[in-house]
C-alpha positions as CSV (number, residue, x, y, z in Angstrom):
1,M,-9.6,47.8,89.7
2,F,-10.7,44.8,91.7
3,T,-12.7,41.8,90.7
4,G,-15.6,40.5,92.7
5,E,-14.2,37.1,93.2
6,K,-11.4,38.5,95.5
7,F,-13.8,40.2,97.9
8,S,-14.0,39.3,101.5
9,P,-16.7,41.0,103.7
10,Q,-14.0,43.2,105.3
11,R,-12.5,44.1,101.9
12,L,-16.0,44.9,100.6
13,K,-16.8,47.2,103.5
14,Y,-13.5,49.1,103.0
15,M,-14.1,49.5,99.3
16,E,-17.6,50.8,99.9
17,E,-16.3,53.3,102.4
18,Q,-13.5,54.4,100.1
19,Q,-15.7,54.3,97.0
20,I,-13.2,52.0,95.2
21,P,-14.6,50.8,91.9
22,F,-14.9,47.1,91.2
23,E,-15.2,44.9,88.1
24,N,-17.7,42.1,87.9
25,R,-16.4,38.8,86.6
26,L,-19.9,37.9,85.3
27,E,-21.9,39.7,82.6
28,I,-24.3,41.3,85.1
29,E,-24.9,44.1,82.6
30,K,-27.0,41.7,80.5
31,L,-29.2,41.0,83.4
32,L,-29.5,44.6,84.4
33,T,-30.5,45.7,80.9
34,A,-33.2,43.1,80.7
35,V,-34.5,43.9,84.2
36,E,-34.6,47.7,83.3
37,Q,-36.6,47.0,80.2
38,L,-39.1,44.9,82.1
39,K,-39.4,47.4,84.9
40,T,-39.9,50.3,82.4
41,Q,-42.8,48.4,80.8
42,L,-44.4,47.5,84.1
43,G,-44.0,51.2,85.2
44,R,-46.4,52.2,82.5
45,V,-49.3,50.7,84.4
46,I,-48.1,49.9,88.0
47,S,-47.3,52.9,90.2
48,G,-44.8,52.1,93.0
49,Q,-44.5,48.6,94.3
50,S,-40.8,48.6,93.3
51,D,-39.9,46.2,96.2
52,V,-42.6,43.8,95.2
53,I,-41.4,43.9,91.6
54,D,-37.8,43.2,92.7
55,L,-38.9,40.2,94.7
56,L,-40.9,38.8,91.8
57,L,-37.8,39.2,89.7
58,V,-35.8,37.3,92.4
59,G,-38.3,34.4,92.2
60,L,-38.2,34.5,88.4
61,L,-34.4,34.4,88.3
62,C,-34.2,31.7,90.9
63,D,-36.7,29.4,89.2
64,G,-38.8,29.7,92.3
65,H,-42.5,30.2,93.1
66,V,-43.9,33.3,94.8
67,L,-46.9,33.9,97.1
68,L,-48.3,37.4,97.1
69,E,-50.3,38.4,100.1
70,G,-52.2,41.7,100.4
71,V,-55.7,43.2,100.7
72,P,-57.9,43.5,97.6
73,G,-57.0,46.3,95.2
74,V,-53.2,46.6,95.6
75,A,-52.5,45.2,92.1
76,K,-51.4,41.6,93.1
77,T,-53.2,40.0,90.1
78,M,-52.5,42.8,87.7
79,L,-48.8,42.9,88.5
80,S,-48.5,39.1,88.0
81,K,-50.4,39.2,84.7
82,L,-48.3,42.1,83.4
83,M,-45.1,40.3,84.5
84,A,-46.1,37.2,82.5
85,K,-47.1,39.4,79.5
86,S,-43.6,40.9,79.5
87,L,-42.1,37.4,79.0
88,D,-42.2,35.5,75.8
89,I,-43.6,32.4,77.5
90,S,-47.1,30.8,77.8
91,F,-49.3,32.0,80.6
92,R,-52.5,30.7,82.4
93,R,-54.6,32.2,85.1
94,L,-56.5,30.0,87.5
95,Q,-59.2,31.4,89.8
96,F,-59.4,29.1,92.8
97,T,-62.9,28.7,94.2
98,P,-64.4,26.4,96.9
99,D,-65.9,24.0,94.4
100,L,-62.7,23.6,92.4
101,M,-61.6,19.9,92.1
102,P,-58.0,18.6,91.4
103,S,-59.1,17.4,88.0
104,D,-60.0,21.0,87.1
105,V,-56.4,22.0,87.6
106,L,-54.3,18.9,86.7
107,G,-56.6,17.4,84.0
108,T,-58.2,14.0,83.9
109,S,-58.5,10.8,81.9
110,V,-61.5,10.7,79.5
111,F,-62.8,7.6,77.8
112,N,-62.5,7.6,74.0
113,P,-65.3,5.5,72.5
114,K,-63.4,5.3,69.2
115,T,-60.3,3.7,70.7
116,L,-62.0,2.1,73.7
117,E,-59.3,3.5,75.9
118,F,-58.9,6.3,78.4
119,E,-57.0,9.4,77.2
120,Y,-55.4,12.0,79.4
121,K,-56.7,15.5,78.8
122,P,-54.2,18.0,80.2
123,G,-55.4,20.7,82.6
124,P,-54.5,24.4,82.6
125,V,-51.3,23.9,84.7
126,F,-49.4,23.0,81.5
127,S,-48.0,26.4,81.0
128,N,-44.7,28.3,81.7
129,F,-46.2,30.9,84.0
130,I,-49.2,30.1,86.2
131,L,-51.1,32.7,88.2
132,I,-53.3,31.1,90.9
133,D,-55.7,33.8,92.2
134,E,-57.0,33.4,95.7
135,I,-55.2,30.2,96.3
136,N,-56.6,29.7,99.8
137,R,-60.2,29.7,98.4
138,S,-60.0,26.0,97.4
139,P,-60.2,23.1,99.8
140,A,-57.3,20.9,101.0
141,K,-57.8,18.3,98.3
142,T,-57.2,20.8,95.5
143,Q,-54.3,22.4,97.3
144,A,-52.7,19.1,97.8
145,A,-52.9,18.5,94.1
146,L,-50.2,21.2,93.7
147,F,-47.6,19.6,95.9
148,E,-45.9,17.5,93.2
149,L,-46.5,20.1,90.6
150,M,-44.6,22.8,92.5
151,E,-41.8,20.7,93.9
152,E,-41.0,18.2,91.2
153,R,-42.4,20.2,88.2
154,Q,-44.5,17.3,87.1
155,I,-47.9,15.7,87.7
156,T,-48.7,12.0,87.9
157,I,-52.0,10.7,86.6
158,D,-52.9,7.0,86.5
159,G,-49.3,6.1,87.1
160,T,-47.9,8.2,84.3
161,S,-45.8,11.3,85.0
162,Y,-46.1,14.4,82.8
163,P,-43.2,17.0,83.2
164,M,-43.8,20.7,83.0
165,Q,-42.0,22.6,80.2
166,E,-39.2,24.9,81.4
167,P,-39.2,27.6,82.5
168,F,-42.0,27.0,85.0
169,M,-43.2,29.3,87.7
170,V,-46.2,29.6,90.0
171,V,-47.3,33.0,91.4
172,A,-50.2,32.7,93.8
173,T,-52.2,35.5,95.6
174,Q,-54.2,35.5,98.8
175,N,-56.1,38.0,100.9
176,P,-55.0,38.1,104.6
177,I,-58.1,40.0,105.8
178,E,-61.2,38.1,104.6
179,Q,-60.9,34.6,106.0
180,E,-64.5,33.4,105.7
181,G,-64.7,30.6,103.2
182,T,-61.0,30.2,103.0
183,Y,-58.7,27.2,103.7
184,R,-55.4,27.8,105.3
185,L,-52.4,26.6,103.3
186,P,-50.6,23.7,104.9
187,E,-47.0,24.2,105.9
188,A,-45.9,21.7,103.3
189,Q,-47.3,23.8,100.5
190,L,-46.1,27.1,102.0
191,D,-42.6,25.6,102.0
192,R,-42.8,25.1,98.3
193,F,-43.0,28.9,97.7
194,L,-39.5,30.4,97.5
195,L,-40.8,33.8,98.6
196,K,-43.9,35.2,100.4
197,V,-44.2,38.8,99.5
198,V,-46.4,41.2,101.4
199,V,-48.0,43.8,99.1
200,N,-48.8,47.0,100.9
201,Y,-50.6,50.1,99.9
202,P,-48.7,52.6,97.8
203,S,-47.3,55.8,99.3
204,F,-49.1,59.2,98.9
205,E,-46.9,60.2,96.0
206,E,-47.3,56.9,94.2
207,E,-51.0,56.9,94.6
208,L,-51.3,60.5,93.3
209,E,-49.2,59.5,90.3
210,M,-51.5,56.6,89.6
211,L,-54.6,58.8,89.8
212,K,-53.1,61.3,87.5
213,R,-52.2,58.6,85.0
214,F,-55.6,57.0,84.9
215,N,-57.4,60.3,84.9
216,Y,-56.3,60.6,81.3
217,Q,-56.3,57.0,80.1
218,K,-57.8,53.7,80.9
219,A,-55.7,51.0,82.5
220,T,-56.4,48.8,79.5
221,D,-54.9,51.4,77.1
222,S,-51.4,50.8,78.4
223,I,-51.8,47.0,78.7
224,V,-52.8,46.6,75.0
225,D,-49.3,47.8,73.9
226,F,-47.5,45.4,76.2
227,Q,-44.9,43.4,74.3
228,P,-42.5,40.6,75.5
229,V,-39.2,42.0,76.5
230,L,-37.6,38.8,77.7
231,S,-37.5,35.6,75.6
232,Q,-37.6,32.1,77.0
233,E,-34.0,31.5,76.0
234,K,-32.8,34.7,77.5
235,L,-34.6,34.0,80.8
236,I,-32.9,30.6,81.0
237,E,-29.5,32.2,80.3
238,L,-30.0,34.8,83.1
239,R,-30.9,32.0,85.5
240,Q,-27.6,30.3,84.7
241,L,-25.8,33.6,85.3
242,V,-27.5,34.0,88.7
243,K,-26.4,30.6,89.8
244,A,-22.7,31.6,89.1
245,V,-22.9,34.6,91.5
246,L,-20.2,34.2,94.1
247,M,-21.0,33.5,97.8
248,D,-18.2,33.4,100.3
249,D,-17.9,30.4,102.7
250,N,-18.2,32.8,105.6
251,L,-21.6,33.9,104.4
252,L,-22.7,30.3,104.1
253,K,-21.6,29.9,107.7
254,Y,-23.6,33.0,108.6
255,I,-26.8,31.5,107.1
256,A,-26.1,28.1,108.9
257,Q,-25.6,29.8,112.2
258,I,-28.9,31.7,112.0
259,T,-30.6,28.5,110.8
260,Q,-29.3,26.6,113.9
261,V,-30.3,29.3,116.3
262,S,-33.8,29.5,115.0
263,R,-34.4,25.8,115.7
264,S,-33.6,26.2,119.4
265,N,-35.6,29.5,119.8
266,N,-38.2,29.1,122.5
267,Q,-40.7,31.3,120.6
268,L,-40.6,29.1,117.6
269,E,-42.3,25.7,117.2
270,L,-40.7,25.3,113.8
271,G,-37.5,26.9,112.8
272,I,-35.6,27.3,109.5
273,S,-35.5,24.1,107.6
274,P,-32.6,22.9,105.4
275,R,-34.8,23.6,102.3
276,A,-35.3,27.1,103.6
277,A,-31.6,27.6,104.1
278,I,-30.9,26.6,100.5
279,A,-33.7,28.9,99.3
280,W,-32.2,31.8,101.3
281,M,-28.8,31.2,99.7
282,T,-30.3,31.1,96.2
283,A,-32.4,34.2,96.7
284,S,-29.5,36.1,98.1
285,K,-27.6,35.5,94.9
286,A,-30.4,36.8,92.7
287,Y,-30.9,39.8,95.0
288,A,-27.2,40.6,94.7
289,A,-27.3,40.4,90.9
290,L,-30.2,42.8,90.8
291,Q,-28.0,45.2,92.7
292,G,-25.4,45.0,89.9
293,R,-23.0,42.7,91.7
294,D,-21.7,39.2,91.0
295,F,-21.0,38.5,94.7
296,V,-23.2,38.4,97.8
297,T,-22.8,40.6,100.8
298,P,-24.3,40.3,104.3
299,D,-26.7,43.1,103.5
300,D,-28.1,41.0,100.6
301,I,-28.8,38.1,103.0
302,K,-30.5,40.4,105.4
303,S,-32.6,42.2,102.8
304,I,-34.1,39.0,101.4
305,S,-34.5,37.2,104.7
306,N,-38.1,38.1,105.6
307,A,-39.5,37.2,102.1
308,V,-37.7,33.9,102.1
309,L,-38.4,32.8,105.7
310,R,-41.6,34.5,107.1
311,H,-43.9,31.8,105.8
312,R,-41.7,28.9,106.8
313,L,-41.7,29.6,110.6
314,I,-44.3,28.6,113.1
315,L,-44.5,30.7,116.2
316,T,-45.5,29.3,119.6
317,P,-49.0,30.1,120.9
318,D,-47.5,32.3,123.6
319,A,-45.5,34.3,121.0
320,E,-48.6,34.8,118.9
321,M,-50.6,36.0,121.9
322,E,-47.9,38.5,122.6
323,G,-48.4,39.9,119.1
324,I,-44.9,38.9,117.9
325,T,-44.6,38.5,114.1
326,A,-42.3,36.2,112.2
327,D,-40.6,39.2,110.7
328,E,-39.8,40.7,114.1
329,L,-38.5,37.4,115.4
330,L,-36.3,36.9,112.4
331,E,-34.9,40.4,112.8
332,G,-34.0,39.7,116.4
333,I,-32.2,36.5,115.6
334,I,-30.3,38.0,112.7
335,N,-29.2,41.1,114.7
336,K,-27.9,38.9,117.5
337,T,-25.8,36.8,115.0
338,E,-22.3,38.1,114.4
339,I,-21.7,39.3,110.8
340,P,-18.8,37.4,109.2
341,R,-15.4,39.2,109.3
């Protein structure tokens, strides 16, 4: 029996081919048990979207924010609400609209005639789990109000800083089709999202299962029985476990090589930033843990790459005119980079 901390990429490949069992040095079973309970509960309402659920869990375990992009009706908002309801933490949903002001989100100072002083009235962002629906519906002023909140986990009003309570996570949704009346998110804000997850339509089998289920019951019937399956303390413990997942120096070199190549690519105006590289490393650890391992493999890095990097890259106008996507460009760069031996 081998332990994960002795694995090199070559050793790992050999063990997978020979089906040699391994023993985790971390208590990954705790994480897998909690994840399975959460997935089971979500599966009572959500059909399919297993990849989206996994990526939401990666964001949750990495203490990172997630941007969900998809057409209306693919359960972006529903999935986020049910995820929050499965956690024993506070939850707020914010509907962004064109007339929303920063004070509607962060709060404002109100004059108290009794004390003759201004008192700060907190806004709805003071919660553990925040769902921002249609984040690109609000103008730049309101979007900019989220910069400090998402990066530093605090807001500053009248010179006083107010920290958020841990754990803290923002999940935002946006529609890529209907762009009238929307405001494109600035790159600085996109960079604050650990992951950008594209939510697609379900498969035929998944959609049929959904129709059969709701043919006999209302969607609200299953939601009423939702109970928290993961406490605040347990979530923090699992996050600490993910941080301890092993990542070989050769894999860190692999990420650094891809990062450097992206910055000199003639089809990219903006390559992978140092913050993005750190996010890639962190997300790879969480993804590996969800696979039941306490060590990262090259496949983990590849599997999570698009979700971590697609929203942080800026293609040149020529590349966009050719119809090249960030996902395709990333795949080409990664495939040309030698996997560590």
